[in-house]
C-alpha positions as CSV (number, residue, x, y, z in Angstrom):
1,M,58.3,31.0,-29.6
2,R,59.2,33.4,-32.5
3,G,57.1,36.4,-33.1
4,F,55.7,35.4,-36.5
5,P,52.1,36.3,-37.4
6,M,49.6,33.6,-36.6
7,I,47.0,32.2,-39.0
8,T,43.8,31.8,-37.1
9,T,40.5,30.1,-37.9
10,R,37.4,32.1,-38.4
11,T,34.1,31.3,-36.8
12,A,32.0,33.0,-39.4
13,A,29.5,30.7,-41.0
14,L,30.2,28.0,-38.4
15,A,26.8,26.4,-38.8
16,A,27.3,26.3,-42.6
17,A,30.6,24.6,-42.2
18,L,29.2,22.0,-39.9
19,L,26.3,21.5,-42.2
20,S,28.7,21.0,-45.1
21,C,30.3,18.2,-43.1
22,V,27.1,16.2,-42.8
23,A,25.1,17.1,-45.8
24,A,24.8,14.6,-48.6
25,P,27.3,15.5,-51.3
26,A,26.6,15.2,-55.0
27,F,29.1,12.3,-55.1
28,A,29.6,10.2,-52.0
29,E,32.8,10.9,-50.2
30,P,34.5,8.8,-47.5
31,V,33.4,9.7,-43.9
32,F,33.8,8.2,-40.5
33,N,30.9,6.7,-38.7
34,R,30.9,4.8,-35.4
35,I,30.3,1.0,-36.0
36,A,30.8,-0.4,-32.5
37,A,31.3,0.5,-28.8
38,F,33.1,-2.0,-26.5
39,P,32.5,-1.6,-22.8
40,V,35.8,-2.5,-21.2
41,A,34.0,-4.0,-18.2
42,D,33.4,-6.9,-20.5
43,N,37.1,-7.7,-20.1
44,L,36.9,-7.9,-16.3
45,P,38.3,-11.2,-14.9
46,A,35.5,-13.6,-13.7
47,E,36.6,-13.4,-10.1
48,L,36.0,-9.6,-9.9
49,D,32.7,-7.9,-9.3
50,S,31.1,-6.7,-12.5
51,K,30.9,-3.2,-10.9
52,T,34.7,-3.0,-10.5
53,V,36.0,0.3,-11.8
54,T,37.9,-0.2,-15.0
55,S,39.1,2.1,-17.8
56,A,40.6,2.4,-21.3
57,E,43.0,5.3,-21.5
58,I,45.7,4.9,-24.2
59,V,45.0,2.5,-27.0
60,T,47.2,0.9,-29.7
61,A,46.7,-1.8,-32.3
62,S,48.7,-4.9,-33.5
63,E,50.5,-4.4,-36.8
64,D,47.8,-6.4,-38.6
65,G,45.1,-4.2,-37.1
66,M,43.2,-7.1,-35.7
67,T,43.9,-6.7,-32.0
68,L,43.5,-3.6,-29.8
69,V,45.6,-3.1,-26.6
70,Y,44.6,-0.5,-24.1
71,S,46.0,0.7,-20.7
72,D,43.7,0.2,-17.7
73,S,45.0,2.3,-14.8
74,P,42.5,1.5,-12.1
75,L,42.7,-2.3,-12.8
76,K,46.5,-2.1,-13.1
77,A,46.3,-4.1,-16.3
78,I,46.4,-3.9,-20.0
79,G,43.3,-5.1,-21.9
80,F,43.0,-6.8,-25.3
81,V,40.1,-6.5,-27.8
82,D,39.6,-8.8,-30.8
83,I,38.5,-6.6,-33.8
84,R,38.8,-9.1,-36.6
85,D,35.1,-8.1,-37.1
86,P,35.4,-4.4,-36.1
87,A,31.6,-4.1,-35.9
88,A,31.5,-6.9,-33.3
89,P,34.5,-6.5,-31.0
90,K,35.2,-9.3,-28.6
91,A,36.7,-9.4,-25.2
92,G,40.3,-10.6,-25.3
93,G,41.0,-10.6,-21.6
94,V,43.5,-8.6,-19.5
95,L,47.1,-9.0,-18.2
96,R,47.5,-7.8,-14.6
97,L,50.6,-5.8,-13.8
98,D,52.5,-4.7,-10.7
99,G,51.7,-1.1,-11.2
100,E,49.6,1.5,-13.2
101,P,50.1,1.3,-16.9
102,T,50.3,4.8,-18.3
103,S,50.9,4.1,-22.1
104,V,51.1,1.3,-24.7
105,A,52.8,1.1,-28.1
106,V,53.1,-1.8,-30.5
107,A,56.6,-2.9,-31.7
108,G,56.2,-5.8,-34.1
109,A,54.9,-8.8,-32.3
110,K,55.2,-7.1,-28.9
111,V,53.5,-4.3,-27.1
112,L,55.5,-2.0,-24.9
113,V,53.8,-1.0,-21.7
114,A,55.0,1.9,-19.5
115,V,54.2,1.0,-15.9
116,N,54.2,3.4,-13.0
117,T,55.4,1.5,-9.9
118,S,55.9,4.6,-7.7
119,V,55.2,4.3,-4.0
120,S,54.7,8.1,-3.9
121,R,55.1,11.1,-6.1
122,A,58.2,12.0,-4.0
123,S,59.8,8.6,-4.8
124,P,58.9,7.9,-8.4
125,S,59.7,4.7,-10.2
126,G,58.6,2.7,-13.2
127,R,59.5,0.2,-15.8
128,L,59.0,-0.6,-19.4
129,A,57.6,-4.0,-20.0
130,S,57.5,-5.9,-23.3
131,V,54.4,-8.2,-23.7
132,D,54.2,-10.8,-26.4
133,L,50.9,-10.3,-28.3
134,A,50.4,-14.0,-29.0
135,S,51.1,-15.5,-25.6
136,R,50.1,-12.4,-23.5
137,A,53.2,-13.0,-21.4
138,E,56.0,-10.6,-20.5
139,A,59.0,-11.0,-22.7
140,G,61.3,-8.5,-21.0
141,T,61.4,-5.4,-18.7
142,C,63.6,-2.5,-17.9
143,E,63.7,-0.2,-14.9
144,L,63.3,3.4,-16.0
145,G,64.4,5.3,-12.9
146,G,61.3,7.4,-12.7
147,Q,57.5,7.6,-13.3
148,P,56.8,7.1,-17.0
149,D,54.0,8.7,-18.9
150,S,54.0,8.4,-22.7
151,V,55.8,5.8,-24.7
152,A,56.4,5.8,-28.5
153,V,58.3,3.7,-31.0
154,N,60.1,4.9,-34.1
155,K,59.2,3.9,-37.7
156,D,61.4,0.9,-38.0
157,R,60.7,-0.4,-34.5
158,T,64.3,-0.2,-33.4
159,L,64.0,2.7,-30.8
160,A,61.6,3.6,-28.1
161,A,61.2,6.9,-26.3
162,I,59.6,7.3,-22.9
163,A,58.6,10.5,-21.3
164,I,59.5,10.3,-17.6
165,E,57.1,12.8,-16.0
166,N,57.7,12.4,-12.3
167,E,54.4,14.3,-12.0
168,R,53.8,16.9,-9.3
169,D,51.6,16.3,-6.3
170,E,48.6,18.7,-6.5
171,E,48.2,18.4,-2.8
172,V,51.6,19.7,-2.1
173,N,52.0,23.5,-2.1
174,D,48.8,23.8,-4.1
175,G,50.5,21.8,-6.9
176,A,53.0,24.5,-7.6
177,L,56.4,23.7,-9.2
178,P,59.1,22.9,-8.5
179,Q,58.6,19.4,-7.0
180,M,61.6,17.2,-7.3
181,P,62.8,15.0,-8.7
182,A,62.8,16.5,-12.2
183,G,61.5,14.5,-15.2
184,D,63.6,13.5,-18.2
185,L,63.4,11.5,-21.4
186,V,64.5,7.8,-21.8
187,I,65.6,6.5,-25.1
188,L,66.5,2.8,-25.6
189,R,67.1,0.3,-28.4
190,L,64.6,-2.5,-29.2
191,S,65.3,-6.0,-30.6
192,D,62.3,-7.7,-32.0
193,G,60.2,-5.5,-29.7
194,V,62.1,-6.3,-26.5
195,P,63.9,-3.4,-24.8
196,D,67.7,-3.5,-24.4
197,C,68.1,-2.3,-20.9
198,A,71.9,-1.8,-21.3
199,S,71.1,0.8,-24.0
200,I,69.1,3.1,-21.8
201,R,70.0,6.8,-22.2
202,H,68.6,9.4,-19.9
203,V,68.3,12.8,-21.6
204,A,68.3,15.7,-19.1
205,L,65.8,18.4,-19.9
206,T,66.5,20.9,-17.1
207,G,67.3,24.5,-17.9
208,L,65.4,24.5,-21.2
209,A,62.0,25.9,-20.3
210,E,61.4,29.5,-19.2
211,I,58.8,28.3,-16.7
212,E,60.3,26.3,-13.8
213,G,63.0,25.0,-16.1
214,G,64.7,23.2,-13.1
215,D,61.7,20.9,-12.9
216,P,60.7,19.7,-16.4
217,E,57.6,17.5,-16.5
218,P,57.6,15.7,-19.9
219,E,54.1,14.6,-21.0
220,F,53.9,13.2,-24.5
221,V,56.4,11.9,-27.0
222,S,56.2,11.4,-30.8
223,W,58.7,10.3,-33.5
224,N,58.9,11.5,-37.1
225,G,60.3,9.6,-40.1
226,R,63.8,11.0,-39.5
227,D,64.0,9.5,-36.0
228,E,63.5,13.0,-34.5
229,I,61.5,13.2,-31.3
230,A,58.9,15.9,-30.4
231,L,58.3,16.1,-26.6
232,T,55.9,18.3,-24.7
233,L,56.7,19.7,-21.2
234,Q,53.1,20.5,-20.3
235,E,53.4,22.3,-17.0
236,N,56.5,24.1,-18.3
237,N,54.6,25.2,-21.5
238,H,57.5,24.1,-23.6
239,I,58.3,21.8,-26.6
240,V,61.6,20.0,-27.2
241,I,62.9,18.5,-30.4
242,L,65.6,15.8,-30.2
243,D,67.7,13.6,-32.4
244,G,66.4,10.2,-31.3
245,R,69.6,8.4,-32.3
246,S,72.0,10.5,-30.3
247,G,69.6,12.0,-27.7
248,T,70.8,15.5,-28.6
249,V,68.4,18.4,-28.1
250,T,68.3,20.1,-31.5
251,A,65.6,22.7,-30.8
252,H,63.3,23.8,-28.0
253,F,60.8,26.6,-27.6
254,S,58.1,28.0,-25.5
255,A,54.6,26.8,-26.5
256,G,53.6,30.4,-26.0
257,T,50.2,32.0,-25.3
258,V,46.9,32.6,-27.1
259,D,44.4,35.4,-26.9
260,L,41.0,33.8,-27.0
261,E,37.9,35.7,-28.2
262,K,34.2,34.9,-27.8
263,V,34.6,32.2,-25.1
264,D,32.5,31.3,-22.1
265,A,34.8,31.9,-19.1
266,K,32.2,31.8,-16.3
267,R,30.5,28.8,-14.7
268,D,27.1,30.4,-14.3
269,G,24.6,28.0,-15.8
270,A,24.6,29.9,-19.0
271,L,26.2,29.4,-22.4
272,S,27.5,32.8,-23.3
273,F,30.4,33.0,-25.8
274,T,31.1,36.7,-25.3
275,E,34.3,36.9,-23.2
276,T,38.0,37.5,-24.0
277,L,40.9,35.8,-22.3
278,K,44.3,37.3,-22.9
279,G,47.7,35.6,-22.8
280,V,46.5,32.0,-22.1
281,R,49.3,29.6,-21.9
282,R,48.9,26.7,-24.3
283,E,50.3,24.0,-22.0
284,P,50.1,21.3,-24.7
285,D,49.5,17.6,-23.8
286,A,49.6,15.4,-26.8
287,V,51.9,16.0,-29.8
288,K,52.0,14.4,-33.2
289,W,54.2,15.0,-36.3
290,L,52.2,15.8,-39.4
291,D,55.4,15.2,-41.5
292,D,59.1,15.5,-40.9
293,E,58.9,19.3,-40.5
294,R,55.6,20.1,-38.8
295,L,53.8,19.0,-35.6
296,V,50.4,19.6,-34.0
297,V,49.8,19.9,-30.3
298,A,46.6,19.6,-28.2
299,N,46.5,22.5,-25.8
300,E,44.7,20.9,-22.9
301,G,46.4,22.8,-20.1
302,D,47.3,21.5,-16.6
303,W,48.8,24.0,-14.2
304,K,48.2,27.5,-15.2
305,G,47.0,27.3,-18.8
306,G,45.0,25.5,-21.4
307,S,44.0,27.4,-24.5
308,R,41.1,25.2,-25.5
309,G,42.4,24.4,-29.1
310,F,45.3,23.1,-31.1
311,T,48.4,24.6,-32.7
312,L,50.6,23.7,-35.7
313,F,54.3,24.5,-35.3
314,D,57.4,23.9,-37.4
315,K,60.2,22.3,-35.5
316,A,61.9,25.6,-35.1
317,G,59.0,26.9,-33.1
318,T,57.2,29.0,-35.7
319,V,53.4,29.0,-35.2
320,L,52.0,27.9,-38.6
321,F,48.4,27.8,-37.4
322,E,46.4,28.5,-34.3
323,S,42.9,27.3,-33.8
324,G,41.9,29.8,-31.1
325,A,38.3,29.3,-30.0
326,A,37.2,27.7,-33.2
327,F,37.3,24.1,-32.0
328,E,35.4,25.0,-28.9
329,H,32.8,26.8,-31.0
330,A,32.4,23.8,-33.2
331,A,31.8,21.6,-30.1
332,A,29.2,24.2,-28.8
333,A,27.4,24.2,-32.1
334,I,26.5,20.5,-31.7
335,G,25.7,20.6,-28.0
336,H,29.0,19.3,-26.6
337,Y,30.2,22.4,-24.7
338,P,30.8,21.6,-21.0
339,E,29.5,24.7,-19.3
340,K,30.7,23.6,-15.8
341,R,34.3,23.8,-17.2
342,S,33.9,27.4,-18.4
343,A,35.9,28.9,-15.6
344,A,38.6,26.2,-16.1
345,K,39.9,24.9,-19.4
346,G,36.7,24.5,-21.5
347,V,36.6,21.5,-23.7
348,E,40.2,20.5,-22.9
349,P,41.6,19.0,-26.1
350,E,44.0,16.4,-24.8
351,G,44.7,13.5,-27.2
352,L,45.8,13.4,-30.8
353,E,46.3,10.8,-33.6
354,A,47.6,11.4,-37.1
355,A,47.5,9.1,-40.1
356,T,47.1,9.1,-43.9
357,F,43.8,7.5,-45.2
358,G,44.0,7.2,-49.0
359,E,45.3,10.5,-50.3
360,D,44.1,12.4,-47.2
361,R,46.5,13.3,-44.4
362,L,44.3,13.5,-41.3
363,F,44.6,14.3,-37.7
364,F,42.2,13.6,-34.9
365,L,41.7,15.9,-31.9
366,L,40.2,14.4,-28.7
367,A,38.4,16.7,-26.3
368,E,38.4,15.2,-22.8
369,R,35.6,17.4,-21.4
370,A,33.5,17.7,-24.6
371,S,33.7,13.9,-25.2
372,L,34.3,14.6,-28.8
373,V,36.7,13.9,-31.7
374,G,37.5,16.5,-34.3
375,V,38.5,15.1,-37.7
376,Y,40.8,17.5,-39.5
377,K,42.4,17.3,-43.0
378,D,45.9,18.6,-43.1
379,T,45.9,20.8,-46.2
380,G,49.5,22.1,-45.7
381,S,48.1,25.4,-44.4
382,A,44.9,25.9,-42.5
383,P,43.5,22.5,-41.4
384,Q,40.0,21.7,-42.6
385,L,37.5,20.5,-40.1
386,L,35.8,17.5,-41.8
387,Q,33.7,15.9,-39.0
388,L,32.9,15.9,-35.3
389,L,32.6,12.3,-34.0
390,P,30.7,11.3,-30.8
391,S,32.9,9.5,-28.3
392,G,32.4,7.9,-24.9
393,I,33.0,10.0,-21.8
394,S,36.5,11.6,-21.7
395,P,38.4,10.3,-24.7
396,E,42.0,10.0,-23.8
397,G,43.7,8.0,-26.5
398,A,43.2,7.0,-30.2
399,V,44.8,4.8,-32.8
400,A,44.2,5.0,-36.5
401,I,44.3,1.8,-38.6
402,P,44.4,3.1,-42.2
403,A,44.9,-0.3,-43.8
404,R,41.4,-1.2,-42.5
405,N,39.9,2.3,-42.7
406,L,39.4,2.3,-38.9
407,L,39.8,4.8,-36.1
408,V,39.6,3.7,-32.5
409,T,39.2,5.8,-29.3
410,A,39.7,4.9,-25.7
411,N,37.4,6.7,-23.3
412,E,38.6,6.6,-19.7
413,A,35.7,7.6,-17.5
414,D,34.0,4.8,-15.7
415,L,31.0,6.1,-13.8
416,V,29.7,2.7,-12.6
417,E,29.7,3.9,-9.0
418,D,27.2,6.5,-9.9
419,G,25.1,4.1,-12.0
420,A,26.2,5.9,-15.1
421,A,28.1,5.0,-18.3
422,R,31.1,2.6,-18.2
423,S,34.4,3.2,-19.9
424,H,34.3,2.2,-23.6
425,V,36.5,1.6,-26.6
426,M,34.8,3.0,-29.7
427,I,35.4,2.0,-33.3
428,Y,34.7,4.1,-36.4
429,E,34.9,3.1,-40.0
430,R,35.7,5.3,-43.0
431,K,33.8,4.6,-46.1
432,D,31.7,6.5,-48.7
433,G,28.5,7.8,-47.2
434,T,27.2,10.6,-45.0
435,P,27.9,11.2,-41.3
436,A,25.4,9.9,-38.9
437,Y,26.3,12.5,-36.3
438,P,25.6,15.2,-35.3
439,Q,21.8,15.1,-35.5
440,I,21.4,18.7,-34.3
441,V,23.6,21.7,-35.0
442,S,23.1,25.4,-34.1
443,A,23.3,28.5,-36.2
444,E,25.5,31.4,-35.3
445,K,24.4,34.5,-33.5
446,D,26.6,37.5,-33.1
447,G,29.7,35.6,-34.3
448,A,29.3,32.6,-32.0
449,P,27.2,29.5,-32.0
450,I,23.9,29.3,-30.2
451,G,24.9,27.1,-27.3
452,F,22.5,24.3,-26.4
453,G,22.3,21.1,-24.4
454,A,20.2,19.2,-21.9
455,L,17.2,19.3,-24.2
456,S,14.4,18.2,-21.9
457,G,11.1,18.8,-23.7
458,L,9.9,19.0,-27.3
459,T,6.8,20.3,-29.1
460,A,5.9,21.1,-32.7
461,A,4.7,24.2,-34.5
462,A,1.0,23.8,-35.1
463,D,1.1,24.8,-38.8
464,K,4.7,24.3,-40.0
465,P,5.8,20.8,-40.7
466,G,9.3,20.0,-39.4
467,I,9.5,23.1,-37.1
468,L,10.0,22.1,-33.5
469,Y,10.5,23.9,-30.2
470,A,12.7,22.5,-27.4
471,V,13.6,23.6,-23.9
472,S,16.7,23.0,-21.7
473,D,16.5,22.0,-18.1
474,S,18.1,23.2,-14.9
475,V,21.7,22.4,-16.0
476,Y,21.4,25.9,-17.7
477,G,19.5,27.5,-14.8
478,G,21.2,30.8,-15.4
479,Q,19.8,30.9,-18.9
480,P,16.5,29.0,-19.3
481,R,15.7,28.9,-23.0
482,I,13.3,28.0,-25.7
483,F,15.0,26.8,-28.9
484,T,13.5,26.7,-32.5
485,L,14.6,23.7,-34.4
486,D,14.3,23.3,-38.2
487,A,14.0,19.6,-38.7
488,T,13.3,19.9,-42.4
489,Q,17.1,20.0,-42.7
490,T,19.4,17.1,-41.9
491,P,20.9,17.5,-39.4
492,A,18.2,19.6,-37.7
493,V,19.3,23.3,-37.2
494,I,18.7,25.4,-34.1
495,T,17.9,28.6,-35.8
496,D,17.0,30.7,-32.8
497,A,16.8,30.7,-29.0
498,I,14.8,33.0,-26.7
499,T,15.5,33.4,-23.0
500,I,12.7,32.9,-20.5
501,T,12.6,36.1,-18.4
502,R,11.0,37.3,-15.2
503,D,11.0,41.1,-14.6
504,G,13.3,41.6,-17.5
505,A,16.0,39.2,-16.3
506,P,16.6,35.4,-17.0
507,A,14.2,33.6,-14.8
508,Q,15.7,31.8,-11.9
509,K,14.7,28.6,-10.0
510,L,13.2,26.9,-13.1
511,D,13.8,23.3,-14.2
512,I,11.9,23.3,-17.5
513,E,10.9,19.8,-18.5
514,G,8.0,20.3,-20.9
515,I,6.7,22.8,-23.5
516,T,3.6,23.2,-25.6
517,G,2.1,26.0,-27.6
518,D,-0.6,28.1,-26.1
519,G,-2.4,28.6,-29.4
520,K,-1.7,32.4,-29.4
521,G,2.0,32.4,-30.3
522,G,3.3,31.8,-26.7
523,F,4.0,28.7,-24.7
524,W,3.0,26.8,-21.6
525,L,6.0,25.3,-19.8
526,A,6.2,22.6,-17.1
527,S,8.8,23.2,-14.4
528,E,9.9,20.3,-12.3
529,G,10.4,21.3,-8.7
530,N,12.6,20.3,-5.8
531,S,11.5,21.5,-2.4
532,D,14.9,20.8,-0.8
533,K,16.3,23.4,-3.2
534,L,13.4,25.8,-2.8
535,V,12.3,25.2,-6.4
536,P,8.6,24.8,-6.7
537,H,6.7,22.6,-9.2
538,A,4.9,25.0,-11.4
539,L,3.2,25.8,-14.7
540,I,4.7,28.8,-16.5
541,H,2.9,30.8,-19.2
542,V,5.2,32.8,-21.5
543,D,4.6,35.0,-24.5
544,A,6.4,34.7,-27.8
545,K,9.4,36.5,-26.5
546,G,9.8,34.3,-23.5
547,K,8.4,36.8,-21.0
548,I,6.6,35.1,-18.1
549,K,2.9,36.1,-18.0
550,A,1.8,33.8,-15.3
551,E,3.2,31.2,-12.8
552,I,0.8,28.6,-11.4
553,P,1.9,26.7,-8.4
554,L,0.6,23.4,-7.2
555,P,-2.5,23.4,-5.0
556,E,-2.1,22.4,-1.4
557,A,-3.7,19.0,-2.1
558,L,-0.8,18.1,-4.3
559,R,2.0,19.9,-2.4
560,A,1.5,17.7,0.6
561,A,2.5,14.5,-1.3
562,E,5.0,15.9,-3.8
563,T,8.5,14.6,-4.3
564,R,11.4,15.9,-6.4
565,Y,10.2,13.8,-9.3
566,G,7.7,16.2,-10.8
567,F,6.3,17.4,-14.1
568,E,8.1,15.9,-17.0
569,G,6.1,17.2,-19.9
570,I,3.0,19.2,-20.8
571,A,0.4,19.0,-23.5
572,R,-2.6,21.1,-24.3
573,V,-6.1,20.3,-25.7
574,G,-9.3,22.2,-26.1
575,E,-10.0,26.0,-26.3
576,G,-11.5,28.6,-24.2
577,D,-13.4,27.3,-21.1
578,D,-12.5,23.7,-22.2
579,E,-8.8,24.4,-22.5
580,T,-6.9,21.7,-20.5
581,L,-3.2,21.4,-19.8
582,W,-2.0,17.8,-19.0
583,M,1.2,17.2,-17.1
584,P,2.7,13.7,-16.5
585,V,4.5,13.3,-13.1
586,Q,7.7,11.4,-13.6
587,R,7.5,9.0,-10.6
588,E,5.2,8.0,-7.8
589,W,4.4,10.7,-5.2
590,K,3.8,9.8,-1.6
591,D,0.1,9.2,-2.0
592,D,0.4,7.1,-5.2
593,P,0.2,3.3,-5.3
594,K,3.5,1.7,-6.3
595,G,3.8,1.5,-10.0
596,E,1.3,4.2,-10.7
597,V,1.9,7.9,-11.5
598,K,-0.3,10.9,-11.8
599,L,-1.4,12.6,-15.0
600,L,-2.5,16.0,-13.8
601,A,-5.0,18.2,-15.6
602,Y,-5.4,21.9,-15.2
603,K,-8.0,24.2,-16.7
604,P,-6.6,27.7,-16.9
605,E,-9.9,29.5,-17.3
606,R,-11.5,27.7,-14.4
607,K,-8.3,27.3,-12.3
608,E,-9.3,23.7,-11.6
609,W,-7.0,20.8,-11.0
610,S,-7.9,17.1,-11.5
611,G,-6.1,14.0,-12.6
612,V,-5.9,10.3,-13.4
613,R,-3.2,7.7,-12.8
614,Y,-1.0,5.9,-15.3
615,P,0.4,2.4,-14.9
616,L,4.2,2.0,-15.2
617,D,6.1,-1.0,-16.3
618,T,8.9,-2.4,-14.1
619,V,12.6,-3.3,-14.8
620,K,15.4,-5.0,-12.9
621,G,17.9,-2.8,-11.2
622,G,16.3,0.6,-11.8
623,W,13.2,2.7,-11.7
624,V,10.7,3.5,-14.4
625,G,9.0,6.9,-15.0
626,L,7.4,9.2,-17.6
627,S,9.5,11.8,-19.4
628,E,7.2,13.4,-21.9
629,M,3.6,13.8,-23.0
630,T,2.2,15.1,-26.3
631,I,-1.3,15.1,-27.7
632,S,-2.1,14.4,-31.4
633,G,-5.3,13.4,-33.0
634,D,-7.3,11.1,-30.7
635,Y,-4.4,10.1,-28.5
636,A,-2.0,11.3,-25.8
637,Y,1.5,9.9,-26.3
638,F,4.0,9.3,-23.6
639,V,7.7,8.6,-23.2
640,E,8.1,5.8,-20.6
641,R,11.6,4.9,-19.7
642,D,13.9,3.4,-17.1
643,N,16.9,5.3,-15.6
644,L,19.4,2.8,-16.9
645,I,22.2,3.2,-19.4
646,G,24.2,1.1,-21.8
647,K,23.8,-2.6,-21.6
648,A,21.6,-2.3,-18.4
649,A,18.9,-0.3,-20.3
650,Q,15.7,-2.3,-20.6
651,L,12.8,0.1,-21.3
652,K,12.7,3.2,-23.6
653,A,9.3,3.3,-25.2
654,L,6.5,5.3,-26.6
655,T,3.0,4.5,-25.4
656,R,-0.4,6.1,-25.8
657,V,-3.7,6.5,-24.1
658,A,-6.9,7.4,-26.0
659,L,-8.1,10.9,-25.2
660,S,-11.6,9.5,-24.6
661,A,-10.1,7.6,-21.7
662,L,-8.6,10.6,-20.0
663,K,-11.5,11.4,-17.7
664,P,-9.9,13.2,-14.8
665,A,-11.3,13.1,-11.3
666,K,-11.1,15.7,-8.5
667,L,-8.0,15.5,-6.4
668,D,-9.9,14.9,-3.1
669,G,-11.0,11.5,-4.3
670,A,-9.8,8.4,-6.0
671,L,-8.1,8.9,-9.3
672,P,-9.0,6.5,-12.1
673,L,-6.3,4.3,-13.7
674,V,-6.0,4.6,-17.4
675,A,-5.1,1.8,-19.9
676,K,-2.1,2.3,-22.1
677,E,-1.0,0.6,-25.3
678,P,2.5,0.3,-26.7
679,V,3.4,2.3,-29.7
680,R,7.2,1.9,-30.3
681,D,10.2,0.3,-28.6
682,L,12.9,3.0,-28.8
683,L,15.8,0.8,-27.9
684,P,16.5,-0.2,-31.5
685,D,16.5,3.4,-32.5
686,L,18.9,4.3,-29.7
687,K,21.2,1.4,-30.6
688,A,21.3,2.5,-34.3
689,G,24.2,5.0,-33.5
690,H,26.4,2.0,-32.5
691,G,27.3,3.7,-29.2
692,Y,25.9,2.7,-25.8
693,V,22.2,3.2,-25.1
694,L,21.6,6.7,-23.7
695,D,19.5,6.8,-20.6
696,K,17.6,10.1,-20.9
697,V,15.0,10.0,-23.6
698,E,13.3,13.2,-22.7
699,G,11.3,14.8,-25.5
700,F,8.7,13.7,-28.1
701,A,6.7,15.7,-30.6
702,I,4.5,15.1,-33.6
703,D,4.8,17.8,-36.2
704,A,2.1,19.3,-38.4
705,A,2.7,16.6,-41.0
706,G,2.2,13.8,-38.5
707,N,5.8,12.8,-38.2
708,G,7.3,11.8,-34.8
709,F,10.5,13.2,-33.3
710,V,12.3,12.1,-30.2
711,V,15.2,14.0,-28.5
712,T,17.6,12.9,-25.8
713,D,19.0,15.0,-22.9
714,N,22.8,15.1,-22.7
715,D,22.9,16.5,-19.1
716,G,24.9,19.4,-20.3
717,V,27.9,17.2,-21.0
718,D,28.3,16.7,-17.2
719,D,29.3,13.1,-16.5
720,S,27.8,12.4,-19.9
721,S,29.1,11.7,-23.4
722,G,27.4,14.9,-24.6
723,E,25.5,13.1,-27.4
724,T,22.2,14.5,-28.4
725,M,20.1,12.2,-30.6
726,L,17.2,13.4,-32.6
727,L,15.3,10.3,-33.7
728,R,13.1,10.7,-36.8
729,L,10.3,8.2,-36.4
730,G,8.4,9.0,-39.6
731,T,4.6,9.1,-39.8
732,M,2.8,8.2,-36.6
733,A,-0.3,7.1,-38.5
734,A,1.6,4.0,-39.5
735,M,2.2,3.0,-35.8
């Protein structure tokens, strides 16, 4: 890489920039919003179990934009989706293959499929298949002489290029290079979408890279309008430019390194963007041409690098733009930063797509670990971040369909074995309007965003309409926090965060699941315990700065029957000697009848415990519990939900119990069972974002003006899409 000065993005006024992306403009402008999410398990053959692991990794579209084709590695198949109505995608079935499909690309009426048929990494093999889109039958195949990764087709559909990675075995020598055989590039001619095997040309790439140049590992390939090829060698941290007609290498250069400032580089249960990383190798994965002279790469990292952003190069290797930590900051500002990846490669931008919509030349950056898509406008100089789109878990590939104003992402993670989200193909439409996401953004503090996630409890300021307070749970156990949300703005803005402290340090062994004001400027918090982890169930009293004033453990009468499903909210009623704190227990404890949970009451002045029981509904295939409690007017309101996600979700609801019915009894006797009434089915609200139904509806509050707000918990972007929804229910008096 040449030593030219780099243009870097600035993180100043990050929240303002994000707000400008979602605020309603004076005149409507085109924006992307998600309109559908297709679970690829819907494409499973009837003879397979519905819980068979399946995946969508790389996705392409037919030339008329009506059919999607995606690679499904675990199923050894390619899948088809009918998007004639993009808001209602339909399963189109799968075609099973003799190996693992690694990439797909449409060429006229055919789709090319790179298939890995290797018996081992030491003996790599693969083929390029051509599948007829109409008949779904193979029309031709060519042996490639190695393990393919990416495949791409030139503009006039006469040439195909395939990156032959021959990827390393991470179990051998700790994954270090070299590991032979070396990878190369295959170029071949196409005739009506069918590969001409006799035309195969292997282009050697050895000796180019400074890092393990004898063992190149090609990753991603892209054509420009002049039939030039850009190819990334990820582990080698190198980029190669070739003449696609002759196979001649015309330029090659190191992808170079980046100095990252204000990043979180420690996995410690805290979001702290204060560290500096020097000389981080970019190790780019995807590459796309922006025009015939410039290209953009996603710097995911693989072996010894990963600079967490993207870079624009010209084809001589000059850095035209470097994003630095800006993309990661943008992800953190909407709650999508994966703290557990801090010591590794952060958000891991992996995939790219580029296309022109109307007069706007756009590119789309896919963050594998943040489960997020950044929409950028190519301005010819510094790219402009237009939007951040929620995606499924681990977006791997994307295809733009400008003729239909559509963008499609393929999200590879299928967590069915954990009872979590399935792999999805997600569809976005561009039209005049305002973005539906994000629904919460954070302000900057000391030049970096206020990191947040895993919002587990919600309460409202007593005298300020639209001002809410939220807490995060044990995902951020190293940094338990209380956040201030200004919901008078759209999206709501986290304007401040205070850390809960004990003896001057962040308090440990807390799992904060509920918050309510104490009437004196401080807060009462409910901490859910887990005896197996030596974390007690407790009530925590903090002052306005987050300093713990008192910690109240469970009495022995309750500890004997406790389980790990403990306090999931807290509400306060009364003053002085009559002040009472109410805490809903999420699920049945050992002494509870099946289908009934405790609502525990505690009087701080008297130090007395008592309680009632609450009747839970039932669902098929999961459990039901309480996730929140708030008191407003004459009622106590509850979030009652199942633990199911996506199509399996059956119950996400608000209920209420009249305060006059909350007559707690002493714990040494029978606890009365209260009667509840339904208030609102939250499933339609959760489906309004056109993704899959999120499982963890965790917070509910009614503000000083009587408006209801619901927040979801994104599990700190750990095996989660990272989406945080803030549902605005309007006036509760109307319900």
